[in-house]
N, C-alpha and C positions, 0 to 999 in steps of 0.2 A: 525620456524614458519614465515609466511609472515607478514610483517607489515600491520596493518589494514588500510583500505583506509581512506583518509581524508574525512570530511563531504562533500566537494564539489564534490567528485567522487562517492558518494553513488549510484546514479542512473545508473552508468556506468557498474557496475559489481556486481555479487552476491558475498557474503562474506562467506568463508568457516567456518564451525563450529570450535570453539576453546574450549579446555578443560578449566575447571575452573581456573587452575593455569597457563594457557598459558601466555607466554611472547614472545616478538619478539625482535630480534636484529635490531638496526637501519641499514637501507640499505646502500649499498656502496656509494650512492649519498650524504649521510649525513656524513660529515667529522668529526663533533664533537663527540668525543668518551667519554667513562666514565672517570670521573675525579679521580678515585682511591678511595679505601676504607679507611675511617677515622681510625685512630689509637688512642686508649684511653690512659689515664694516671691516676695516683693516685692523689688524693687531697693532696696537700702539706700544705695548711694552710686554716683556716676558721676564728676563732675569731680574729686573728691578722689583718685580712683584714680591720676591722673597723678603725684601726689607721695607717696601712701601705699603703693602696691603695690610690693612688693619680691620679686624672684625671681632666682635665679642667672642671670647672663649675659643679663639682660633689661632693656631701656630702654623705658619708656613715654613716647611723644612727645606724646600728647594724649588727653584724655578729655572728650567733649562730648555733650550731650543732643541727639538728633535728633527733631524734632517729628513727630507723626503725619502721614503723607502726603508727607513730604519725599522718602522713598525709595518708589518704586513698582516692583512686580514685573511685568515685561512678557514674561517667557518668552523672553528673548533667548538666543543661542547662547553657551555657556560654554567650548567646546573649540576654537573657531576661533582661530588665531594672530593676534596684533595686528601692524600695520605697525610698522616701526622708529620708536621715539620716541613711539608713541601710548600714551595712558593709557586704561585700561579705562573705558568709558562707564558713567555711572550709568543704571540702568533708567528708562525713561520710559513713560508710559501704563500700562495694566494696573491691578492692584489696589494700593491704598495700604497701606504697612506701618505698623504701630502705633508709638507712641513707644518709643524705645530709646536706649541709651547706646552711642556709638561710641568704641572705644579703638583707638588706633594705636600701633604700637611695632616693635621689632626685637630679635632675639636673636643672640647670638654675633657681635657686630661684630668684624671682624678685617681685617688686611691680608693679602691672598692671596699665594701664592708667585709670582704674576705681577705683584705690585705694585699691583693694584687693590683697592679697598675692597669688602668683602663683608659681608653680614648676612642673616639670615632675617627679612625684613619681613613684617608681619602686620597685619590689622585684626580686631577682635572686636566683634560687635554683641550687646548684652545687652538683651533686651526688658524693658520696665517690668513687664509681666505675664508672668512666666517660668513655663514648665511643668515645670521640674526636670530638663530634658534638655540635653545638649551635642551639637552637630553639627560635625564637622570637614569643611569643604568642600574636597575635592580638586579642584584646577583642572586645565586641560588643556594640550595642546601641550608646549612647553618651559618652561612656567610663566614666571617672569620678571616678572610683574605681580601686584600684590595686587588681585584683583577684588573687587567689592562682596560682602561676606559675608552675602548674603541666603539662603544655603542652597540653592543651585541643585540641582535634581532631575533634570536632563536633559530632553530632549524640549522641549515647549512648555507647561509647567505654568502653572496660574493661581495656584499657591501655592508656598511654599518653606519650608524649616525655620524661618527667622526669623519668617515670617508665622504659622507654627503655634505659635510661642512658645518655640522653642529658642534657647539662646545659641549663636552661630555664629562660627567662626573661618575666615579665608581667609588664604593666604600666597603669597609668590612663590617658595617652595621654595629660598631661599638665594641668589638672584641677581636683580638688577633689570634693567630694559629695556636700558640701554646695554651691559650685560655679556653679553646673551643670545648674541651670536655667538661669544663667547669663553669662557664659563663652563666649558664642557666640557674646556678645556685645563688648568683649575686642579683638582688632585686632590680637595681637600676639597669644592669646589663640586659636583663630580660626585656625591660621596657624599650631600650634602645633597639634591640633586635626586632621587637614586635612592630613598633611604629615610630618611636621618637627620633631615631637617627635620621630618617627621611625628613621629618619636620624641622630638625636642627640644621641639616645640611642645605636644604633648599634655599633659604634666604641668603646664606653665606655664599653659595655658588652663584646666585644671581648678582650679588655685590662684587664678587671676583670677576665675573664677566664684564661688569660695568667698568671696573678698574682697568681691565686689559684692553677694552675696545673703545672706551669713552662713552658707552651706552649700554644699557641692560638689554636682555633678550626681548625681542618682540613677541615671541611665542615660546612656550615651554612644554616639553613632552616628557613623559615618564614611561619606561618600558622594562620588561624583563620576562623571564620564563621560570616556571616552577615557583620557588619562594620569591623570585623577582616579580613574577606575575601577581603573587599575593601582595607584595609591597605596593604594586601599582593599584590593585583593587582596594586595599586598605586606605591608601592616600586619597583615592577618589571619594571614599566615604567620609574620611576624617578631615583632611586638609583642603582638598579641592583647589590646590594651588597651581594646577597645570591645565593647559588647553587641550592636550591630547594624551590618551592613555593606550599603550600597546601591551595587552595583557595576554601572556602566554601560559598555557597549562597551569592556571592559577590554583595554588594550594591554599585557597582562601579559607578552607577548613582543615588546615594542616594537622592540628591535634587529633581530629577525628580520623583523618586518613592514616596517620601513623598508628593509632590504636587499632584500626581495622587491619593493618599489616600484622600486628601482633596476634590478633584474632585469627588471621589467615595462617600464620605460621603454626599455630596450634592445631589447625585443621590439616595442614600438610604433614605434620610430623609423624602421625601414625602410619602414613603411607611411604615414608622415606626409608632409605637403607639404614637399618639400626647401627648406631655408633659412627656413622660416616661424618667426617669433618672436612672443612675447606678453609682456605686462608681468609683472614679478616680483610675486608676491602680497604681499611684505613691503616691497619697495623700488620706489616708483613710477618711479624714474629708471633702473632696470635692466631688461634684457630676458633672457628665457630661451627655449629652443627650444619651439615650439608643436607638441605631439604630437597635438592633438585631431583632426587630419585623418586619423589612423590608424583612427578608429572614431567617425564623426561622430554628432551628436545624432540626426539622422534615422535613421542605421543602428542606433543603440542603441534607438531607439523601435521599429524593426522587430523587433529581438530581443525587446524587452519584450512586444510584441504576440504574438509567437510563444510566449513563455513563458505568457502568459495563455491562449492558445489551447489549450495542452496541460494547464495546471494550474489554471486559474481555478475550474473546476467540481468539483475534487477534494474540496472542503469542503462540497459540496452547494449552493453558490450561485455563480452567474455574476455577480460584483459588482465586477470590476476589482481583486481582491485575491487573493493566494495565501496562504491560511492553512496549507494542508497542505505545509509547507516541505520536509520530508524526502521525502514521496511525489513531489514535483515534481522532485527531483534525479534520480530514476529515470525519470520520465516524459519529461523534456525532454532533447533532444540538439541542440546548436547546429549540428552538421554536417548533420543530416537534417531538422530542423524549420524551418530558415531557407532561403529560396531562394538558390541559388548563381548568381553573376553569369556570364553567358555572354559579356558584353561589358564596357563601361565601368561603373564603379560609379555608381549614380544614386539611392541611398537605398532602393531596393526589393529589394536583394539584398546579399549579402556575397561578396567574392572568396574563392577557396579559401585564399589566403594569410591573409586576415583570419580566416577560420574557424579555421585552425590556431592563430593567435596568441590569439584569444579563448578557445578551448578550453584552451590551455596556461596562460594567465593565471588562469583560474578553477580549473584543476586544481592550481595552486600552483607557485611557482618552484622550480627545482632547479639544482644545480651541474652542471657537465659530466659529473661522475661519477655523477649521479643522486641525490645527497644532497638531501633536502628543505630548503629555505631557511626556509619558513614553513608556511602552511596552504592548503588548498583554500578557495575561496569558493563559497557557494551561489548558484545562479542565482535572480534575483528581478527582477520588472519594475521595481523602483526603479533599475536600472542606467541607465535613460534620464534620470535626474535630473542636475541641474547639479553637485551635490555630488560625485557619483560621478566625473564627468568632471574636476572640479578636482583631486581626489586622484590620479587615475590619470595625468593628462596635464600638470598644472602643479606640484603639490606634490612629485611624484616627482622632479622635476629642480631644484626650488627649496628645499624644506624638508628632505626626507629626506637629501640629501647633507650638509647641515649637521649633523644629529644623528648620522648614521653616522660622519662624519669627525671630529667634535670631542668627542662625548660617549661613544660606544659602543666605539670602536676603541682599541687599544693597539699601537703608538703612534698618536696622533692625526695627522691631516693631511687637507687638502682635496684634491679630485680632480674630474675631469670625469665627471659621472654617466653619460654615454653611452659612456664609454671605460673606466671602472674595471673591474678584474678581479674579478668577483663571487666566483670560486673562492678567490682570495687574501684577499679581505676577510672572509669568514665566520670563519676561524680567529682573526682579530684581536679578535673579540668575547669570546673565551675567554682571551685572552693577558693577562699582567701583566708589569711590569718594576719597577725600583727606584723609579720615580716614581709609577706607577699600580699600587698593590699589590692592588687589587680589580678584577676584570675587568668589562667592560661588562655581560655577562650576569649576573654575581653581584650587581651593585648595582641592576640594573633589574628582575630577575624574582623572583617569589616563591620562596623556598627550597622545594624539594620539589615544584615544580609538575608534574613528570612523574609523581609518585606522592604526591599531597597527603594522606598519612595523618596528617601533623602537625596537620591541622585537626580531628582527633578531640578535641583538647583544647577547641577552641571548642564543638564539639557537646556535649561532656560537661558544660560549665558553663552551657549554656543560651543561648549566643550564637546569632545567626541571620544568614543572608546571603540577600539577594535580588539576582539578577543579571538584567540586561536587555540586549538587543543588537538593533540594527536589522539585519534580514536583508539589506538592500541596502548595508550598510556597505562602503565601498571600501578602507579602510585597515586596519582590524582586522576579522578575519573572524568572523562569527557561527558558522561551523563550528568555528573554533578554540575558541571559548567552549563550544560544545556538547561537543566532545571533552574539554575540561577537566572538565565536569560528569560525563561518563561515567567518567573516571579517578577523580574524587572518589568517585563511587558505588561503584566497584570497590574502592577503597582502604578504604572504610568498610563493607564487607560488605553493600552494597545498602541502606544506611540514610541515604544522603546527604540525601534529601528530608525527613528529620526536622529538618534545620537549614539547608538550602540549596535554593533553588528558582530556576529559570531561566525567564525570560519573553522569548522571541523576539518582535520587533515587525515583522510583515510590512510590506515596502515602505519601512521607515524607513532613511534614510541614516545618516551618522555622527553619532550622538547626537540628531539631530532631522531633520525635513524628509522629502522624498520623498513618493510617493503613499501616505500612511499615516495612521493614527490615532495621532498622536505626542504627544497631550496627555493625560498621566496622572500619577497620584500613587502611587508605590510606597513612599514613606516611611511613610505612615499604616498600610498593611498590615504593614510591617516592625515598626513600634512595637507594633501589636496582637499580632503573633507573639511578639516578645521579652517583652512585659510581661503578656500575657494567655494566651499559648499557643495562639492561633488561627492556624493556618497558611493562607496565601493560596493559593487555587486559581485564581481568576479576578478580574481587576481591570479596571474600565471604562476604555477609552481613546477619545478623541474626536478627530475631524479638526479642523484649524484652518483652516476655510474663511474666506471673506470676512466681515469683521465680528467675527472672534474677538477677545475682549478681551486675550488673551495674545499677540496678534500673528499675523497671517494667514500661512499657508504657501501660497505661490503655486503649489506643485506638487500641491495637492489637485485632482483632476480635476473639471472643470465638471459632469460627469454625476453626481457625488456630492452628497448634501445637505451643506451647509457644516459641519454639526455631526454628520456620520455618526459612529456609535459602534460599537465592537466590544469583546468581552472579550479582554484579553490573558490567555492561558492558560499555566499552569505546564507546562513541558515534562515529559512528551511528549504531553500532551493538546493538541487542536487545536480552534480555534473553528469549530464545525460548525453549519450552518443547520438549524434544527429542522423545516423543511418548511412553515412558515407564519409569518405575522407580517411586519411592515414590514422591508424589506431594509436600511433605514438605521439600525435600532435594535439595540443590543447585546442586548436582551432576546429577540430572535429567534434567538440563537445560544447554544449550550451548549459547554462544554469537554469533549470526548470523546476 
């Protein structure tokens, strides 16, 4: 098969149809070849690791055998913040995980400058039947919890890296639950959260694998969604210690995205019900302003239906999904394609003021001088989903002020999100002082992300990157990720797709959910690409309707088959109906 064209060359040539399982060998101009298939080994020790393993600044707290079936992978959400004091839940239901060794420990225990105790807590799961690979599981949100190291893959998968035989590590990125509201005030804890925890844990984890199996990993992979995707993208630019990167919904400009949320909250507030409040998502005893009345669920469904009316058939099938994402942004206009209210709002129209705010929010926030705060967002019918509303109307006044105020700004300090001066806040992300010697943007974003030519070293040594993003993501924009891919392609002379490919997921919200086919495995294609040189072009994705063993998604429309499937297509190709075949089956669609 021919290699798919880079995004920069989309307009220059038509793209031939590719079968669902199509792969392409890297062309002769790309000298970096496959790195060789990893070879597994048997687990040689488990409980004795608690006393025998030694590594600098590392304390092993326990090492125990976990019987087969004790841990079950249920496809739960890995980027959602946890309430205060809550411990991450062990997965229930779903598929049983085979016998493995669970090692718990901490690195770099210290007394912080704020007088609190800090450490980089971790757990590592070492399968009895190991495939010779290591997977670093990047977690989401503000971290702060050691989530089960099952090798989360984003979306609602039926498998994970641990189930596939990887040794997997998960960490709290340098602070634990009770510290989460305060860790950003402690300078070193900021740095650990930003990028240093990954750099410190990586060599330790590889040494622990060598102690357990008698050999280190042949291949190493790093993956995560949301902030976990940011962790992966930052490591790819800073450390480059991995062979494969699985980057989901990357908040690689997390400070900018969070500030755009505050800007958005200030746009929604005048349209909301005056004085309305709702429960704080992390603190059940606290209340926050309720902005959801600015753009109700019925009104969002109205807009979603209008988007489908304009864009559903652009991919050749009227099926309640918009695959032709980029074409839709040109075809749909919220001001002309949605009815304007002539009287009171009743769910069947939008007021002129609402249309202005919706258009402005999707176009991307700007300061009063016109400086872009973050990115535009693509219109997608998934905006009707609950996750979209939670991020725009609740998290924007509950979570984003915490991260902006205590983690990203110099100097730190809390504020009223509906009154904060956005113009004054943006420069604080670039500021430093004698206490915080690295700026929020420096510690959070990948170096060179505006011109990622430094990733040429990854390409040249054969490393690979797969990026995926829900088109209906309300906090990190799929358009921002697409623009990063375009810059990468330009920086590498049109050859980015020889080592990095982007898979947008129509309808999917932040990391999972929405009216989408959000159950997919992109790790297996990444491994095949790294180790055998087979580049992924199309990957099967399935809806999680009623009865799905990975956990049902209640936003799968009732008109869909509960197991509807579609190909996820490497950008810029689009899943296009072939003109015949069952509408519910991926085999009826080709990436064109």
